[in-house]
BATI-309707 format. One record per atom (N, C-alpha, C, O): residue in one letter; atom name; x, y, z. Coordinates in pm, whole numbers, plus 32768, in hexadecimal, padded with zeros to 4 digits. Example, Ala and Ser with C-alpha at 12.3 -4.5 7.8 and 13.67 -1.06 7.14 Angstrom:
<pts>
  code  site     x     y     z
     A     N  8527  7DC7  830C
     A    CA  84CE  7E3E  830C
     A     C  8528  7EB6  830C
     A     O  8590  7EB4  834E
     S     N  8505  7F1F  82C4
     S    CA  8557  7F96  82CA
     S     C  850A  8003  8313
     S     O  853D  8072  8324
</pts>
This chain:
<pts>
  code  site     x     y     z
     M     N  8055  7F8B  7FF3
     M    CA  800E  8003  7FF4
     M     C  8055  806C  8000
     M     O  80AE  806E  8056
     T     N  803B  80EE  7F9E
     T    CA  8085  815A  7FC7
     T     C  804D  81C0  7FEB
     T     O  7FD5  81D0  7FD5
     I     N  8098  821E  802A
     I    CA  8068  827D  808D
     I     C  802B  830B  8025
     I     O  806F  834D  7FD7
     P     N  7FBE  8317  803D
     P    CA  7F74  838F  7FE0
     P     C  7FE9  8407  7FD9
     P     O  8043  841C  802A
     Y     N  7FCD  8447  7F6C
     Y    CA  800A  84D1  7F63
     Y     C  7FC5  8528  7FAD
     Y     O  7F54  8511  7FD8
     P     N  800E  85A1  7FC5
     P    CA  7FD0  8618  8025
     P     C  7F46  8651  7FDE
     P     O  7EE2  8677  801B
     E     N  7F58  864F  7F51
     E    CA  7EF8  868A  7F04
     E     C  7E70  862F  7F07
     E     O  7DFE  865E  7F00
     H     N  7E8E  85A9  7F12
     H    CA  7E19  8546  7F31
     H     C  7DD1  8578  7FA0
     H     O  7D5E  85A4  7FA0
     I     N  7E22  856C  8001
     I    CA  7DEC  857C  8083
     I     C  7D9D  8613  8091
     I     O  7D36  8621  80D4
     A     N  7DDD  867C  8049
     A    CA  7DA4  8702  804F
     A     C  7D06  8700  7FF3
     A     O  7CAC  8750  800B
     V     N  7CFD  86A0  7F96
     V    CA  7C8F  8689  7F43
     V     C  7C27  864F  7F8D
     V     O  7BB4  8679  7F87
     V     N  7C4B  85EE  7FD3
     V    CA  7BEB  8589  8037
     V     C  7BB8  85E6  809F
     V     O  7B3E  85EC  80AC
     V     N  7C04  862F  80EB
     V    CA  7BE5  867B  8155
     V     C  7B87  86FC  8120
     V     O  7B19  8717  814F
     T     N  7BBB  8736  80CB
     T    CA  7B5A  87AC  8087
     T     C  7AD7  877C  8056
     T     O  7A6F  87BC  8061
     T     N  7AE1  870B  8022
     T    CA  7A4C  86BE  7FF8
     T     C  7A0E  86B9  8062
     T     O  79AF  8707  806A
     F     N  7A28  8661  80D8
     F    CA  79E5  864D  813C
     F     C  7999  86C3  8180
     F     O  7922  86C4  819F
     V     N  7A05  8738  8193
     V    CA  79D6  87B3  81CC
     V     C  7958  87E3  8177
     V     O  78E6  87F8  81A0
     V     N  7989  87EF  80F6
     V    CA  791A  883E  8090
     V     C  7886  87E0  8099
     V     O  781B  881C  809C
     V     N  788B  875C  809D
     V    CA  7817  86FA  8098
     V     C  77D7  8726  8127
     V     O  7765  8753  8129
     V     N  7815  871B  8185
     V    CA  77CD  8747  8204
     V     C  778B  87C6  820D
     V     O  771F  87D4  8246
     I     N  77D3  8832  81CF
     I    CA  778E  88B8  81C3
     I     C  771C  88B0  816E
     I     O  76BA  88F0  8194
     A     N  7715  886F  8102
     A    CA  76B4  8875  80A2
     A     C  7642  8818  80F1
     A     O  75CF  8845  80EE
     V     N  7655  87A6  8131
     V    CA  75D8  8773  816B
     V     C  7591  87C5  81EC
     V     O  751A  87C0  820C
     L     N  75EC  8805  8222
     L    CA  75CD  8855  82A6
     L     C  7562  88C7  826D
     L     O  74F0  88DB  8295
     L     N  75AC  890D  81FF
     L    CA  7570  896B  81B4
     L     C  74E5  8935  8180
     L     O  7486  8981  818C
     H     N  74D5  88CC  8152
     H    CA  745B  88A0  811E
     H     C  73FA  8883  8181
     H     O  7383  889B  8168
     Y     N  741E  8850  81F3
     Y    CA  73C0  8837  8264
     Y     C  738E  88A0  8292
     Y     O  7313  88A6  829E
     E     N  73EF  8920  82BE
     E    CA  73C0  8995  82E5
     E     C  7371  89D6  8285
     E     O  730F  8A11  82B2
     A     N  7384  89D9  8209
     A    CA  7322  8A06  81A9
     A     C  729B  89E3  819C
     A     O  723C  8A30  818F
     L     N  729A  8945  81A1
     L    CA  7216  890A  819B
     L     C  71C8  8915  8218
     L     O  714E  890E  821B
     W     N  7215  8926  8282
     W    CA  71D0  893F  8308
     W     C  7183  89CE  8309
     W     O  710F  89DD  8330
     L     N  71E2  8A3F  82D1
     L    CA  71A2  8AB0  82CB
     L     C  7143  8AC5  8266
     L     O  7103  8B2E  8269
     I     N  712C  8A64  81FE
     I    CA  70D9  8A83  81A9
     I     C  705E  8A40  81E2
     I     O  6FF0  8A76  81DA
     S     N  706D  89D9  8214
     S    CA  6FFA  899C  825C
     S     C  6FB9  89EE  82CE
     S     O  6F3F  89E6  82DE
     R     N  6FFB  8A31  8313
     R    CA  6FD6  8A8E  837A
     R     C  6F8B  8AF8  8340
     R     O  6F21  8B20  8370
     Q     N  6FC7  8B2C  82CD
     Q    CA  6F79  8BA5  8295
     Q     C  6EF6  8B85  824B
     Q     O  6E9B  8BD7  823E
     I     N  6EF4  8AFA  8218
     I    CA  6E6F  8ADD  81D8
     I     C  6E05  8AD5  826A
     I     O  6D9C  8B15  8266
     E     N  6E23  8A8E  82D6
     E    CA  6DDA  8A6D  8335
     E     C  6DAB  8AFD  8381
     E     O  6D36  8B14  839F
     T     N  6E09  8B4C  8396
     T    CA  6DE4  8BC5  83C9
     T     C  6DBF  8C4F  838E
     T     O  6D9D  8CAE  83D5
     S     N  6DC9  8C53  82FA
     S    CA  6DB7  8CB8  82AE
     S     C  6D14  8CDA  829E
     S     O  6CBE  8C83  8290
     R     N  6CFD  8D64  82A2
     R    CA  6C68  8D7C  8282
     R     C  6C57  8D8D  81F2
     R     O  6BE6  8D9C  81C2
     R     N  6CCE  8D8B  81A2
     R    CA  6CB1  8DC5  8129
     R     C  6C3E  8D4E  80D7
     R     O  6C10  8CE8  810B
     P     N  6C27  8D7A  805D
     P    CA  6BC9  8D19  801A
     P     C  6BFE  8CA7  7FEE
     P     O  6C77  8CA5  7FD6
     H     N  6BB2  8C3A  7FDB
     H    CA  6BF4  8BBE  7FB4
     H     C  6C5A  8BBA  7F43
     H     O  6CCE  8B94  7F52
     R     N  6C2C  8BE0  7EDE
     R    CA  6C81  8BFC  7E5E
     R     C  6D0C  8C28  7E76
     R     O  6D70  8BF3  7E46
     Q     N  6D07  8C9B  7ED0
     Q    CA  6D91  8CCE  7F03
     Q     C  6DE8  8C77  7F52
     Q     O  6E63  8C75  7F50
     R     N  6D9F  8C33  7F95
     R    CA  6DEB  8BD8  7FFB
     R     C  6E2D  8B62  7FA5
     R     O  6EA2  8B40  7FB0
     I     N  6DD8  8B2E  7F55
     I    CA  6E06  8ABD  7F11
     I     C  6E73  8AEC  7E91
     I     O  6EC4  8A9C  7E62
     L     N  6E66  8B6E  7E67
     L    CA  6EC3  8B98  7E0B
     L     C  6F42  8BB7  7E54
     L     O  6FAE  8BAA  7E1A
     G     N  6F3C  8BDF  7ED4
     G    CA  6F9C  8BED  7F28
     G     C  6FFD  8B80  7F44
     G     O  7076  8B90  7F54
     M     N  6FB8  8B0A  7F4A
     M    CA  6FDA  8A98  7F72
     M     C  7034  8A6D  7EF8
     M     O  70A5  8A3F  7F06
     A     N  6FFE  8A80  7E8E
     A    CA  703B  8A3E  7E11
     A     C  70B6  8A8A  7DFF
     A     O  711E  8A48  7E01
     F     N  70C0  8B1B  7DED
     F    CA  7131  8B79  7DE0
     F     C  7194  8B65  7E4F
     F     O  720D  8B69  7E38
     G     N  7163  8B4F  7ECA
     G    CA  71BD  8B32  7F41
     G     C  7218  8A9E  7F1F
     G     O  7293  8A96  7F2C
     V     N  71DA  8A53  7F01
     V    CA  721D  89D0  7ED6
     V     C  728E  89E5  7E5C
     V     O  7303  89C0  7E65
     L     N  725B  8A1F  7DF6
     L    CA  72AF  8A36  7D83
     L     C  7322  8A9A  7DBC
     L     O  7396  8A81  7D9E
     M     N  730B  8AF3  7DFD
     M    CA  7384  8B30  7E33
     M     C  73DE  8B0B  7E8B
     M     O  744B  8B44  7E99
     T     N  73B1  8AA0  7ED5
     T    CA  7400  8A4D  7F2C
     T     C  7471  89FB  7ECE
     T     O  74EB  89FC  7EDE
     H     N  742C  89BA  7E72
     H    CA  7477  8965  7E00
     H     C  74DE  89C6  7DD8
     H     O  7556  89AA  7DE5
     I     N  74B0  8A45  7DA1
     I    CA  7514  8A96  7D4A
     I     C  758F  8ABD  7DA8
     I     O  7601  8AB5  7D7B
     V     N  7575  8AE8  7E2F
     V    CA  75DB  8AF3  7E93
     V     C  7636  8A83  7EA7
     V     O  76AE  8A90  7EBF
     E     N  75ED  8A02  7E9B
     E    CA  765B  8990  7EC2
     E     C  769C  8981  7E40
     E     O  7714  8964  7E48
     I     N  766D  898D  7DCA
     I    CA  76B9  897E  7D48
     I     C  7739  89CA  7D56
     I     O  77A7  8992  7D54
     W     N  7722  8A6C  7D68
     W    CA  7784  8AAF  7D7C
     W     C  77F3  8A9F  7DCA
     W     O  7865  8AB8  7DA1
     L     N  77D3  8A6E  7E54
     L    CA  781F  8A44  7EB2
     L     C  7892  89DA  7E86
     L     O  7907  89E0  7EAC
     F     N  7856  896D  7E26
     F    CA  78A5  890B  7E02
     F     C  78FA  8945  7D80
     F     O  796D  8920  7D69
     G     N  78C4  898D  7D42
     G    CA  78FF  89C2  7CCC
     G     C  7971  8A1B  7CEA
     G     O  79DB  8A14  7CAA
     I     N  795B  8A77  7D56
     I    CA  79CB  8AC5  7D84
     I     C  7A32  8A66  7DCC
     I     O  7AA8  8A89  7DC9
     T     N  7A13  89FA  7E09
     T    CA  7A80  89A9  7E41
     T     C  7ACC  8971  7DED
     T     O  7B45  8969  7E02
     G     N  7A8A  893B  7D6F
     G    CA  7AD7  88E9  7D09
     G     C  7B3E  8966  7CC2
     G     O  7BB4  8950  7CAA
     W     N  7B05  89D3  7CAA
     W    CA  7B5B  8A3F  7C84
     W     C  7BCD  8A5E  7CDB
     W     O  7C3D  8A73  7CAD
     W     N  7BAF  8A62  7D5F
     W    CA  7C23  8A83  7DB1
     W     C  7C85  8A11  7DBF
     W     O  7CFA  8A2B  7DD7
     L     N  7C5B  898E  7DB0
     L    CA  7CC0  891F  7DB0
     L     C  7D0D  8920  7D3F
     L     O  7D87  8926  7D4B
     T     N  7CD6  891A  7CC6
     T    CA  7D21  8905  7C55
     T     C  7D62  898E  7C1B
     T     O  7DD3  898C  7BEB
     D     N  7D1A  8A00  7C22
     D    CA  7D4E  8A76  7BD9
     D     C  7DBA  8ABD  7C4F
     D     O  7E20  8AFB  7C31
     Q     N  7D91  8AA9  7CC2
     Q    CA  7DE7  8AF9  7D30
     Q     C  7E4C  8AB1  7D6D
     Q     O  7EBB  8ADF  7D8A
     L     N  7E1C  8A27  7D86
     L    CA  7E83  89B1  7DBC
     L     C  7EC6  8964  7D5B
     L     O  7F2E  892B  7D7E
     S     N  7E9E  8959  7CEB
     S    CA  7EC8  88F7  7C95
     S     C  7ECD  8875  7CA2
     S     O  7F2C  8834  7C77
     I     N  7E65  883F  7CDD
     I    CA  7E4C  87C6  7D11
     I     C  7DF0  877C  7CA0
     I     O  7D79  877D  7CBF
     G     N  7E07  8749  7C3E
     G    CA  7DBD  8729  7BCB
     G     C  7D87  8795  7B61
     G     O  7DAF  8809  7B60
     A     N  7D36  876B  7B16
     A    CA  7D20  87D1  7A9E
     A     C  7C92  87AF  7A6E
     A     O  7C5B  8742  7A82
     L     N  7C56  8823  7A23
     L    CA  7BF3  87EF  79C2
     L     C  7C1C  8807  7944
     L     O  7C6A  8860  7924
     Q     N  7BD8  879B  78E1
     Q    CA  7C0E  878E  7858
     Q     C  7BA5  8799  780B
     Q     O  7B39  8788  7842
     G     N  7BA7  87B2  778C
     G    CA  7B4C  87AC  7723
     G     C  7B3B  884F  76E4
     G     O  7B02  8851  7677
     Y     N  7B5F  88C4  7712
     Y    CA  7B65  892B  76E3
     Y     C  7C0E  896E  76F8
     Y     O  7C5F  8959  7753
     D     N  7C18  89BD  7687
     D    CA  7CBC  89EF  769F
     D     C  7CD6  8A52  7713
     D     O  7D4A  8A6B  7735
     S     N  7C83  8A7F  7742
     S    CA  7C82  8AC9  77BE
     S     C  7BEA  8AD0  7822
     S     O  7B7B  8AC6  77EE
     F     N  7BFA  8ADF  7898
     F    CA  7B91  8AE3  78ED
     F     C  7B94  8B49  7946
     F     O  7BFE  8B6C  797B
     N     N  7B05  8B91  7963
     N    CA  7AF1  8BE4  79CA
     N     C  7AAF  8BC6  7A26
     N     O  7A8C  8B50  7A2B
     V     N  7A84  8C20  7A93
     V    CA  7A43  8BE0  7AFF
     V     C  79A7  8BB0  7AF0
     V     O  796B  8B67  7B3F
     L     N  7976  8BE7  7A7E
     L    CA  78EC  8BD2  7A57
     L     C  78E9  8B45  7A12
     L     O  788A  8AF8  7A1F
     D     N  7969  8B26  79BB
     D    CA  7981  8A9B  79B0
     D     C  7976  8A37  7A01
     D     O  793E  89CD  79E5
     Y     N  79AE  8A55  7A73
     Y    CA  79BC  8A02  7ADD
     Y     C  7910  89F4  7B2F
     Y     O  78E8  8991  7B6C
     I     N  78D3  8A5E  7B1D
     I    CA  7849  8A51  7B4D
     I     C  77F8  8A09  7B02
     I     O  77A4  89C5  7B3C
     F     N  77FC  8A07  7A7D
     F    CA  77B9  89C1  7A21
     F     C  77E1  8936  7A2F
     F     O  7783  88E6  7A24
     F     N  7861  88FE  7A46
     F    CA  7874  8884  7A50
     F     C  7845  8859  7ACF
     F     O  7816  87E7  7ACB
     S     N  7844  8891  7B41
     S    CA  7808  8893  7BBD
     S     C  7774  885B  7B8A
     S     O  7750  87E6  7B8C
     A     N  7731  88C1  7B62
     A    CA  7697  8892  7B35
     A     C  767F  8839  7AE4
     A     O  761E  87F0  7AFC
     V     N  76B8  8829  7A8E
     V    CA  76C5  8787  7A40
     V     C  76DA  8729  7A8E
     V     O  768A  86CB  7A87
     T     N  773D  8721  7AE6
     T    CA  775C  86A7  7B33
     T     C  76E2  8690  7BA9
     T     O  76A2  8627  7BB5
     Y     N  76D0  8702  7BF8
     Y    CA  7676  8700  7C44
     Y     C  75F7  86B9  7C39
     Y     O  75C5  8669  7C88
     T     N  75C0  86EE  7BB1
     T    CA  753D  86C5  7B89
     T     C  7548  8631  7B2A
     T     O  74F0  8603  7AE2
     T     N  75B0  8608  7B3D
     T    CA  75E6  8588  7AEC
     T     C  75B9  8576  7A6E
     T     O  7593  8508  7A44
     V     N  75B9  8601  7A15
     V    CA  759E  85F8  7991
     V     C  7619  85D3  7947
     V     O  760A  8588  78E6
     G     N  7697  85FF  7966
     G    CA  7710  85CB  7933
     G     C  771B  85CF  7895
     G     O  772B  856E  784B
     Y     N  7710  864B  7874
     Y    CA  7723  8661  77D6
     Y     C  7793  8623  7796
     Y     O  7785  85F2  7726
     G     N  7811  8621  77DA
     G    CA  7895  85E9  77A7
     G     C  78E7  864E  775D
     G     O  7956  8632  772F
     D     N  78B4  86BD  7753
     D    CA  7931  872E  771C
     D     C  7996  874A  777B
     D     O  7A07  8771  775C
     I     N  796D  8735  77EF
     I    CA  79D9  8760  7860
     I     C  79F1  86DD  789D
     I     O  7996  868A  78A2
     Y     N  7A6D  86C4  78CF
     Y    CA  7A8B  8671  7930
     Y     C  7B09  8681  7981
     Y     O  7B6A  86BE  7956
     A     N  7B05  8642  7A04
     A    CA  7B77  8649  7A67
     A     C  7BD0  85FB  7A4F
     A     O  7BBB  858A  7A23
     T     N  7C4E  862F  7A69
     T    CA  7CAC  85D2  7A7C
     T     C  7D02  85E0  7AEB
     T     O  7CF0  8648  7B2A
     G     N  7D62  858D  7B1A
     G    CA  7D9E  859F  7B9C
     G     C  7D60  8571  7C17
     G     O  7D01  8524  7C0F
     P     N  7D8D  8599  7C8C
     P    CA  7D56  8582  7D0B
     P     C  7CCF  85C0  7D11
     P     O  7C7F  857D  7D53
     V     N  7C9A  863C  7CD5
     V    CA  7C27  8687  7CE2
     V     C  7BC5  8636  7CB4
     V     O  7B53  8655  7CD6
     R     N  7BD4  85C2  7C61
     R    CA  7B68  855E  7C54
     R     C  7B12  853B  7CB6
     R     O  7A98  852E  7CB2
     F     N  7B67  852A  7D18
     F    CA  7B11  84F9  7D97
     F     C  7AA5  8568  7DCD
     F     O  7A3F  8545  7E08
     L     N  7ABB  85CC  7DBA
     L    CA  7A4D  863E  7DC8
     L     C  79DD  8637  7D7F
     L     O  796F  8634  7DB6
     Y     N  79EC  8632  7CF3
     Y    CA  7995  862D  7CA8
     Y     C  7944  85A7  7CA7
     Y     O  78CD  85AC  7C88
     G     N  797E  852E  7CC6
     G    CA  7940  84C4  7CC7
     G     C  78D2  84D7  7D60
     G     O  7857  84CA  7D67
     T     N  791A  84F1  7DAE
     T    CA  78BB  84F9  7E39
     T     C  7841  856C  7E29
     T     O  77CE  8561  7E53
     L     N  787B  85DB  7DE3
     L    CA  780D  862E  7DBE
     L     C  7788  85F0  7D6E
     L     O  7714  8605  7D91
     A     N  77AB  85A8  7D07
     A    CA  773C  8569  7CCE
     A     C  76CC  850A  7D2B
     A     O  7652  8508  7D17
     L     N  7711  84C2  7D8E
     L    CA  76DD  8473  7DE1
     L     C  768B  84DA  7E43
     L     O  7619  84B8  7E64
     T     N  76BA  854B  7E6F
     T    CA  7685  8597  7EC9
     T     C  7614  85EF  7E7E
     T     O  75A8  85FD  7EB9
     G     N  7627  862B  7DFC
     G    CA  75B3  865F  7DBE
     G     C  7547  85FD  7DA8
     G     O  74D5  862B  7DAA
     F     N  7556  857C  7D93
     F    CA  74E9  853C  7D76
     F     C  7499  8538  7DF7
     F     O  7421  8552  7DF2
     V     N  74D7  8517  7E6F
     V    CA  74B6  850B  7EFA
     V     C  745D  8582  7F25
     V     O  73F6  8575  7F68
     L     N  7494  85FD  7EF4
     L    CA  7467  866C  7F1A
     L     C  73D3  8695  7ED7
     L     O  7373  86C4  7F14
     I     N  73DB  8676  7E4D
     I    CA  7374  8691  7DF4
     I     C  7307  8638  7E17
     I     O  7294  8664  7E14
     T     N  7323  85AC  7E3E
     T    CA  72BF  855B  7E6A
     T     C  7272  8580  7EDF
     T     O  71F6  857E  7EE1
     W     N  72C4  85A6  7F4B
     W    CA  72A0  85E5  7FB9
     W     C  723E  8655  7FB2
     W     O  71DC  865D  7FFC
     S     N  7260  86AF  7F50
     S    CA  7207  8725  7F33
     S     C  7178  86F8  7EF6
     S     O  710A  872B  7F0C
     A     N  7199  8687  7EA0
     A    CA  710D  8664  7E56
     A     C  70B2  8621  7EC4
     A     O  7038  862F  7EC5
     S     N  70F3  85DB  7F19
     S    CA  708F  859F  7F80
     S     C  7064  8600  7FD6
     S     O  6FEE  85F6  7FF8
     F     N  70AE  866A  8008
     F    CA  7081  86CF  8053
     F     C  7008  871F  8008
     F     O  6F9D  8736  8042
     T     N  7021  8742  7F91
     T    CA  6FA8  8788  7F2B
     T     C  6F42  873E  7F43
     T     O  6EE1  8774  7F78
     F     N  6F3D  86CC  7F2C
     F    CA  6ED7  866C  7F1B
     F     C  6E77  866D  7F98
     F     O  6DFE  8684  7F99
     I     N  6ED5  864C  800A
     I    CA  6E8F  8658  809C
     I     C  6E4E  86E1  80AF
     I     O  6DD7  86E5  80CD
     E     N  6E8D  8743  80A2
     E    CA  6E54  87BF  80B6
     E     C  6DD1  87EC  8051
     E     O  6D78  883A  8074
     M     N  6DD8  87B8  7FE6
     M    CA  6D70  87CF  7F78
     M     C  6CF3  876F  7FA2
     M     O  6C7F  8790  7F8B
     Q     N  6D14  86FE  7FDE
     Q    CA  6CA5  86B1  800C
     Q     C  6C68  86FC  808D
     Q     O  6BEE  8707  8094
     K     N  6CB0  872A  80E8
     K    CA  6C7F  8771  8159
     K     C  6C30  87EE  8149
     K     O  6BCE  880A  818D
     H     N  6C68  8842  80DC
     H    CA  6C2D  88C3  80CB
     H     C  6BF4  88EB  8056
     H     O  6BDF  8963  804D
     W     N  6BCE  8891  7FDF
     W    CA  6BA6  889F  7F6A
     W     C  6AFF  88AF  7F7D
     W     O  6AC2  8857  7FB9
     R     N  6AC4  8914  7F4C
     R    CA  6A38  891D  7F4A
     R     C  6A08  891B  7ED1
     R     O  6A4E  8947  7E75
     V     N  6988  88E7  7EB9
     V    CA  693C  88FF  7E48
     V     C  6911  898D  7E42
     V     O  68EC  89CC  7EA5
     G     N  6918  89C0  7DC2
     G    CA  68E4  8A48  7DC3
     G     C  694B  8AA6  7DD1
     G     O  6935  8B18  7DA7
     R     N  69C9  8A86  7E0B
     R    CA  6A31  8AE7  7E25
     R     C  6A04  8B67  7E49
     R     O  6A55  8BC0  7E61
</pts>
């Protein structure tokens, strides 16, 4: 068994931290959205639309969190790289994060080197958080959907 390189350890630790932050952020956001639906005196339509936009914004923040992390690891620390274009800017990292988070995987961009661990874990994390949001939305809609809106 070989001893891992320091950059491998850095990617694993960074990935762990970012996943924990994303899951905690998701939990807190869904909790706040749920409380808002329960306690708001706003019309039904506004509460349901607020839930939908709140869930979407939560996912966007998480995608940016992973995108910035990927940019930091590759562009700033040179731990791995993205391939597929001649050059990359921070929005390319956000795009790749979104494609990976949603498990779309267009294939025009791919990760190389140790940073692959971040992106592989990102796909699993995104899948879990998206299904969590879908379950949450379904349950909230069952509790609060009214005929006649």
